Structure formats: C-alpha cells, structure tokens
N, C-alpha and C positions, 0 to 999 in steps of 0.2 A: 589283185595280190594275194599269195600264198600265205599262209601260215609260217613257213620258212622265213621270208622275206622280215617278218617282224621278230620273228624269234632271234634272228641273227641280227638285233637291234644295234649293235656296236655300242653298247652303254660304256662311256668313256670313264664316266664319275657319277656317283651319287652324292649329293651334299646332307647335311645335317639334318636338312628338313624332309630328306627322302626324293628330293628333284633328281630327275634322271638326266645325264647331259649326253646327247649322242653324238655320233663323228658326223663331221659335215658330208661324207659319203652317204651315209644312210639317210640325212636329211633330203639330199639330192635324189636319192632313188626313190622316196616317197614323193616327192615332188612331181618327178616323172610320170609314176604310176597314177597320180591324182589328176593328171593334164592328158590322160590317154581319153578318147571316146569311149562315154558310157561309164568312166569310173564315178565312185562314189566314194566321197570323203569316209562318211561313215562305215561303208563297207572296208575300206583299209583300215580304220582304226579298230574295226572288231576283228580284223584276219589275226 
C-alpha cells in the first residue's frame, strides 16, 4: 500500500471524541490490500 492510498482516506466525519469515520469504499480498498499475498496489516497501517 502506498502512502497515497492512506492519505486519500476519505474521512467522512470526525465525531466529538476524535474518532474518524471512513467511507465504505476506503474500507473495501484496505480490505483488498490486506488480503493480497504477502500483505502485512501492520505495514498497511503504517503506510
């Protein structure tokens, strides 16, 4: 995963506690990346 994919995180809303809400498309993109052979969830999170 590239930094660009994370930077384009499509945050829909940030609530009063600071929790970010992401678009369903962004969540699907992260899931696809995590399911690729050799992918690391930690690596995706750090990107």
